[in-house]
C-alpha positions as CSV (number, residue, x, y, z in Angstrom):
1,M,-3.0,15.5,172.9
2,A,-5.0,18.7,173.0
3,G,-1.8,20.8,172.6
4,F,-0.8,18.9,169.5
5,L,-4.3,19.2,168.0
6,I,-4.4,22.9,168.6
7,I,-1.1,23.2,166.5
8,A,-2.4,20.8,163.8
9,G,-5.8,22.4,163.6
10,L,-4.7,26.0,163.3
11,S,-1.9,25.2,160.8
12,G,-4.2,22.9,158.9
13,S,-6.8,25.5,158.5
14,I,-4.2,27.8,156.8
15,L,-2.8,25.0,154.7
16,A,-6.2,24.3,153.2
17,F,-5.2,27.2,150.9
18,R,-1.5,26.4,150.9
19,F,-0.8,26.8,147.2
20,E,-2.8,30.0,146.9
21,L,-1.1,31.6,149.9
22,D,2.4,30.5,148.7
23,S,1.9,31.9,145.2
24,G,0.3,35.1,146.6
25,L,3.2,35.7,148.9
26,N,5.8,34.9,146.2
27,P,4.4,35.9,142.8
28,H,7.9,36.2,141.4
29,L,8.4,32.4,142.0
30,F,5.1,31.1,140.8
31,R,4.0,33.4,138.0
32,V,5.6,34.5,134.8
33,E,4.7,36.4,131.7
34,P,3.9,33.8,129.0
35,A,6.8,33.9,126.4
36,G,6.0,31.1,124.0
37,A,5.9,27.3,124.2
38,A,7.5,25.5,127.2
39,L,10.9,23.9,126.7
40,P,11.2,20.1,126.9
41,V,11.7,18.8,130.4
42,S,15.3,17.6,129.7
43,Q,16.2,21.1,128.7
44,L,14.8,22.6,131.9
45,V,16.8,20.0,133.9
46,A,19.9,21.0,131.9
47,H,19.3,24.7,132.7
48,V,19.2,23.9,136.5
49,E,22.2,21.7,136.6
50,R,24.2,23.9,134.3
51,A,23.5,27.0,136.5
52,D,24.9,25.1,139.5
53,P,27.0,22.0,138.9
54,A,26.8,21.2,142.6
55,V,23.2,20.0,142.4
56,A,21.3,17.2,140.6
57,V,17.6,17.5,139.7
58,L,15.5,14.9,141.6
59,T,12.0,16.0,140.7
60,I,10.7,18.5,138.2
61,L,7.2,20.0,138.0
62,P,6.6,21.4,134.5
63,A,4.2,24.3,134.0
64,T,0.7,23.0,133.2
65,K,-0.9,26.2,132.1
66,A,0.1,29.6,130.7
67,G,1.6,32.1,133.2
68,E,2.7,29.3,135.6
69,T,6.4,28.7,136.4
70,A,8.1,25.4,136.3
71,S,9.9,24.2,139.5
72,A,12.5,21.6,140.4
73,Y,13.6,19.9,143.6
74,V,17.3,19.3,143.7
75,G,19.8,17.5,145.9
76,P,23.6,17.9,146.4
77,R,25.8,16.1,143.9
78,D,28.8,14.1,145.1
79,G,28.4,15.1,148.7
80,R,28.6,18.8,148.1
81,V,26.8,21.3,150.3
82,V,24.1,23.6,149.0
83,D,21.8,26.0,150.8
84,Y,18.6,25.4,148.7
85,N,16.5,22.4,147.4
86,Q,13.9,24.1,145.2
87,V,14.4,26.1,142.0
88,F,11.8,28.0,140.0
89,L,12.2,28.5,136.3
90,D,10.6,30.3,133.3
91,P,9.2,27.3,131.4
92,A,9.7,29.0,128.0
93,T,13.4,30.1,128.5
94,G,14.7,28.1,131.4
95,R,15.7,31.3,133.2
96,I,16.2,30.8,136.9
97,L,13.6,32.9,138.8
98,G,14.6,32.0,142.3
99,R,15.7,29.4,144.8
100,R,14.7,28.4,148.3
101,M,15.2,25.7,151.0
102,D,11.8,24.1,151.2
103,G,11.1,23.4,154.9
104,A,13.9,25.5,156.3
105,F,13.3,27.4,159.6
106,R,13.0,30.8,158.0
107,L,10.1,33.2,158.6
108,D,10.4,35.2,155.4
109,R,7.8,35.3,152.7
110,A,9.5,32.7,150.5
111,H,9.8,30.1,153.3
112,V,6.9,30.5,155.7
113,I,4.3,28.3,153.9
114,P,6.6,25.4,153.3
115,L,7.8,25.7,156.9
116,L,4.2,25.7,158.2
117,Y,3.5,22.6,156.0
118,R,6.3,20.6,157.6
119,F,5.5,21.9,161.0
120,H,1.9,20.6,160.6
121,Y,2.8,17.0,160.2
122,S,6.2,16.7,162.0
123,L,6.6,19.7,164.3
124,L,9.9,20.1,162.5
125,I,11.4,17.3,164.6
126,P,13.8,15.3,162.4
127,G,13.3,11.6,162.3
128,W,10.5,10.9,164.8
129,G,8.3,14.0,164.5
130,T,6.2,12.4,161.9
131,L,5.8,9.3,164.0
132,L,4.9,11.4,167.1
133,M,2.1,13.2,165.2
134,G,0.9,9.8,163.9
135,V,0.6,8.5,167.4
136,V,-1.4,11.6,168.3
137,A,-3.7,10.9,165.3
138,V,-4.3,7.4,166.6
139,A,-5.2,8.8,170.0
140,W,-7.5,11.3,168.3
141,L,-9.2,8.6,166.3
142,I,-10.0,6.7,169.5
143,D,-11.1,9.9,171.2
144,C,-13.6,10.6,168.4
145,F,-15.5,7.4,169.4
146,V,-15.1,8.2,173.1
147,G,-16.5,11.7,172.6
148,W,-19.4,10.4,170.7
149,V,-20.3,7.8,173.3
150,L,-20.1,10.4,176.1
151,T,-22.8,12.5,174.4
152,L,-25.3,9.6,174.4
153,P,-28.1,10.0,177.0
154,R,-28.3,7.5,179.8
155,G,-32.0,7.4,180.1
156,R,-35.1,7.4,177.9
157,P,-36.8,8.8,175.9
158,F,-33.5,8.6,173.9
159,W,-34.0,11.4,171.3
160,R,-35.7,13.8,173.7
161,K,-32.7,13.6,176.0
162,W,-30.1,13.6,173.3
163,R,-31.5,16.4,171.1
164,P,-30.5,19.3,173.4
165,I,-26.9,18.3,173.2
166,W,-26.9,19.2,169.5
167,G,-27.6,22.8,170.2
168,I,-26.2,25.7,172.4
169,K,-28.4,27.0,175.2
170,Q,-29.2,30.6,175.0
171,G,-28.2,32.9,177.8
172,A,-26.1,30.2,179.5
173,G,-23.1,30.9,181.8
174,G,-19.5,30.5,180.8
175,Y,-19.1,26.9,181.8
176,R,-22.4,25.8,180.1
177,L,-21.5,27.7,177.0
178,N,-18.1,25.9,176.8
179,L,-19.8,22.6,177.4
180,D,-22.4,23.2,174.6
181,L,-19.8,24.5,172.2
182,H,-17.7,21.4,172.8
183,R,-20.5,18.8,172.5
184,A,-22.5,20.4,169.7
185,T,-19.6,21.3,167.5
186,G,-18.1,17.8,168.0
187,L,-21.4,16.2,167.0
188,W,-22.2,18.3,164.0
189,L,-18.7,17.9,162.6
190,W,-18.1,14.4,163.8
191,P,-17.8,12.8,160.3
192,V,-15.3,15.4,159.2
193,L,-13.3,15.1,162.4
194,F,-13.2,11.3,162.2
195,L,-12.0,11.5,158.6
196,L,-9.4,14.0,159.5
197,A,-8.1,11.8,162.3
198,L,-8.1,8.7,160.1
199,S,-6.3,10.4,157.2
200,S,-3.8,11.9,159.6
201,M,-3.0,8.5,160.9
202,A,-2.8,7.1,157.4
203,L,-0.5,9.8,156.1
204,N,1.9,9.8,159.1
205,L,1.9,6.0,159.9
206,N,1.3,4.7,156.4
207,H,3.8,1.8,156.4
208,E,3.9,1.4,160.2
209,L,0.1,0.9,160.7
210,F,-2.3,2.0,158.0
211,R,-1.1,-0.2,155.1
212,P,-0.8,-3.4,157.2
213,V,-4.2,-3.0,158.7
214,L,-5.8,-2.0,155.4
215,S,-4.2,-5.0,153.6
216,A,-5.4,-7.3,156.4
217,L,-9.0,-6.1,155.9
218,L,-9.3,-5.5,152.2
219,P,-7.6,-6.6,149.0
220,T,-4.8,-4.2,148.3
221,S,-2.3,-4.2,145.4
222,P,1.4,-4.4,146.2
223,S,3.3,-1.1,145.9
224,I,6.3,-0.7,143.7
225,W,7.9,1.1,146.6
226,D,7.9,-2.2,148.6
227,R,10.3,-3.8,146.2
228,P,13.9,-4.0,147.4
229,S,16.3,-1.6,145.7
230,P,19.0,-3.1,143.6
231,A,22.4,-3.5,145.2
232,E,23.8,-1.1,142.6
233,P,21.7,1.7,141.1
234,P,20.8,0.8,137.5
235,A,22.0,3.0,134.7
236,M,19.2,5.4,133.8
237,V,19.5,5.2,130.0
238,L,16.1,6.8,129.4
239,D,16.1,10.5,129.6
240,W,13.4,12.8,131.1
241,D,11.7,13.5,127.7
242,A,11.5,9.8,126.8
243,A,10.0,9.1,130.2
244,V,7.4,11.8,129.6
245,A,6.6,10.4,126.1
246,A,6.2,6.9,127.5
247,A,3.9,8.1,130.3
248,Q,1.8,10.2,127.9
249,A,1.3,7.2,125.6
250,E,0.3,4.9,128.4
251,A,-2.0,7.6,129.9
252,G,-3.7,8.0,126.5
253,R,-4.1,4.2,126.2
254,R,-5.8,4.1,129.6
255,G,-7.9,7.3,129.0
256,L,-6.2,9.3,131.8
257,D,-6.8,13.0,131.3
258,G,-4.6,15.9,132.2
259,P,-1.0,16.9,131.7
260,V,2.2,15.4,133.2
261,G,2.5,17.5,136.3
262,M,5.5,15.9,138.0
263,I,8.4,13.7,137.2
264,Y,10.6,12.1,139.9
265,A,13.8,10.2,139.1
266,A,14.1,7.3,141.5
267,R,17.7,6.7,140.6
268,A,18.3,4.1,143.4
269,Q,15.5,2.0,142.0
270,G,16.1,2.7,138.3
271,F,12.7,4.2,137.3
272,Y,10.8,7.4,136.8
273,M,7.5,8.2,138.6
274,L,5.3,10.6,136.7
275,R,2.0,12.0,137.9
276,V,-0.7,12.7,135.3
277,G,-3.6,15.0,135.9
278,H,-4.2,18.5,137.3
279,R,-2.4,18.8,140.6
280,H,-5.2,20.6,142.5
281,A,-8.3,19.4,140.7
282,P,-11.2,18.0,142.7
283,G,-11.5,14.2,143.0
284,F,-9.0,11.5,143.8
285,G,-6.0,13.5,142.7
286,T,-3.4,12.5,140.1
287,S,-2.5,9.1,138.7
288,A,1.0,7.8,139.0
289,L,2.9,5.9,136.3
290,F,6.2,4.2,136.8
291,I,8.5,4.0,133.8
292,S,11.7,1.9,133.7
293,G,14.8,4.1,133.3
294,V,16.6,1.2,131.8
295,D,14.3,0.2,128.9
296,G,11.3,2.5,129.0
297,S,8.8,-0.2,129.9
298,I,5.7,0.4,132.1
299,L,6.5,-1.0,135.5
300,S,3.3,-0.1,137.3
301,V,0.3,2.3,137.1
302,D,-1.6,3.6,140.1
303,E,-4.8,5.1,138.6
304,A,-6.5,7.7,140.7
305,G,-9.7,6.1,142.1
306,G,-8.7,2.8,140.6
307,G,-7.3,-0.5,141.7
308,Q,-8.7,-2.8,144.4
309,A,-10.9,-1.8,147.3
310,G,-7.9,-1.2,149.6
311,D,-6.2,0.9,146.9
312,R,-9.2,3.1,146.5
313,I,-9.4,3.8,150.2
314,A,-5.7,4.5,150.4
315,G,-5.9,6.8,147.5
316,L,-8.7,8.8,149.2
317,M,-6.6,9.7,152.3
318,F,-4.8,12.8,151.0
319,P,-7.8,14.2,149.0
320,L,-10.0,13.8,152.1
321,H,-7.4,15.3,154.5
322,S,-6.8,18.3,152.3
323,G,-10.4,18.8,151.2
324,Q,-9.3,18.5,147.6
325,I,-11.8,15.7,146.9
326,A,-14.6,18.3,146.9
327,G,-12.8,21.2,145.3
328,L,-13.1,24.7,146.8
329,P,-16.1,23.8,149.0
330,G,-14.1,20.9,150.5
331,R,-11.1,23.0,151.3
332,I,-13.3,25.7,152.9
333,L,-14.8,22.9,155.1
334,I,-11.3,21.7,156.0
335,C,-10.4,25.2,156.9
336,I,-13.4,25.5,159.2
337,A,-12.8,22.0,160.6
338,G,-9.2,23.0,161.5
339,L,-10.4,25.9,163.5
340,A,-13.0,23.7,165.1
341,V,-10.3,21.2,166.2
342,A,-8.4,24.0,167.9
343,M,-11.6,25.3,169.6
344,L,-12.6,21.8,170.7
345,S,-9.2,21.3,172.2
346,V,-9.4,24.5,174.2
347,T,-13.0,24.0,175.4
348,G,-12.1,20.4,176.3
349,I,-9.2,21.5,178.5
350,Y,-11.4,24.1,180.2
351,I,-14.2,21.5,180.9
352,W,-11.6,19.0,182.2
353,W,-10.0,21.7,184.4
354,K,-13.4,22.8,185.9
355,K,-14.4,19.2,186.6
356,R,-11.1,18.4,188.2
357,A,-11.3,21.5,190.4
358,A,-14.8,20.4,191.5
359,R,-13.6,16.9,192.3
360,L,-10.7,18.2,194.4
361,S,-13.0,20.6,196.2
362,R,-15.4,17.7,197.0
363,K,-12.5,15.6,198.3
364,A,-11.2,18.4,200.4
365,S,-14.7,19.0,201.9
366,A,-15.2,15.3,202.6
367,A,-11.8,15.1,204.3
368,G,-12.6,18.1,206.5
369,V,-16.1,17.0,207.7
370,P,-15.0,14.2,210.2
371,R,-12.4,16.5,211.7
372,Q,-15.0,19.2,212.3
373,S,-17.5,16.7,213.8
374,H,-14.8,15.3,216.1
375,R,-14.1,18.8,217.5
C-alpha cells in the first residue's frame, strides 16, 4: 500500500495545480489573442469535424472568458483510426490550434500533465487499474483509523501521555525523528488524510462501493446514468446550440450562475449533458443539466450542493479531493497533503523495517541462549 500511496501522493501534489501547469507548459493550446465574439457551439463542432471527417465530436468545452481557447474531445467515426482525441480551437474563428492524445504515454510538454492525471488514479493500467487504486484507497481509509488508535496512550493521565506525540523531539536520533515525523504529521493532518482516502475510494469505486453504501445510509436521488440505454440510439434531433439554449433557460429559472462550460453528447442514451458554472471556481463545482436530444425537454438537473443528503455528500467528493472546495488555499493544502502522504509512507516503511529487524534479532538471540547454556 505504501508504494501506491507514494505514487498517488507525489502525483496528486502536482495535480493540485493541474490546469495551471498544463496551460503554462502549452500556452499555444490554452491561450489565444481575443479576436471578437465566440462562435456558436454548433459552428465550432462543424469546424472540428470538417477539418477531419474521420472524427466526431463527443464533448466540447467553450471558452468562458476572453483569451481562453475552446477545446473538444473527439472519437473515431465509423471505426476509423485516429491518433488524437482532443482538439483546441480559437473560439472566435474556429481555427484549429493543436491536437493531442489525452492520456497517451508521451513525455513531451503537450502530454505530460494528462498522462500524470491518468497515472494518478489508474497507474495507466487499462481496465482494472482504477479498481486497483480504489482497493488501495479502501485499505488507506482503514489504515487512517488504525494509525489514529495506535497513537493513543495506554496509561493515564491521558493528555499528558498523548501530548508529546503531537510534536517532534528536538535533538533526537534518526529513528526517533522518523517516528515523530510519522506520528505528528499523521495526527495534525488526520482530517485531510481521511477525506483524501474517502474521496479516493468514492471516485475510483463509485458504482462498485461508494454509491451503494451511501444510498443505504442516506437518502440519495437516482442517477440518470443508471437508466438502461435504449436498444437503438435515439435520433438526436436537437443540435448543440439548441441544447445550450435550453440549459441556459433552465439555469436562469433555477438561479444557477455561470456560463455553460461543457457540453457532452450522450448519443447512446439520446441526451446532452451540460455543465453550468465556472469550472475551477471554489465550492461544490458545476451543476449538470440533462437535455433530451429528441425533444429538448429537461430530463434531470444535478445542482451543485443541492439534492438530498446523499447527493450533497457525493457532490463533495471531487471538490474535496482536488481542494477546489476552498479555492487556492484548499489546493495548496492538498499539494502539501500529497507530499505528506509520500513522506508518511516512507517513514512508515522505515519504522516497520527497524521494528522487524529488532524482532528478528531478539528471536535469534533467544534461540541461541539455550545452545550456549548447554555447552
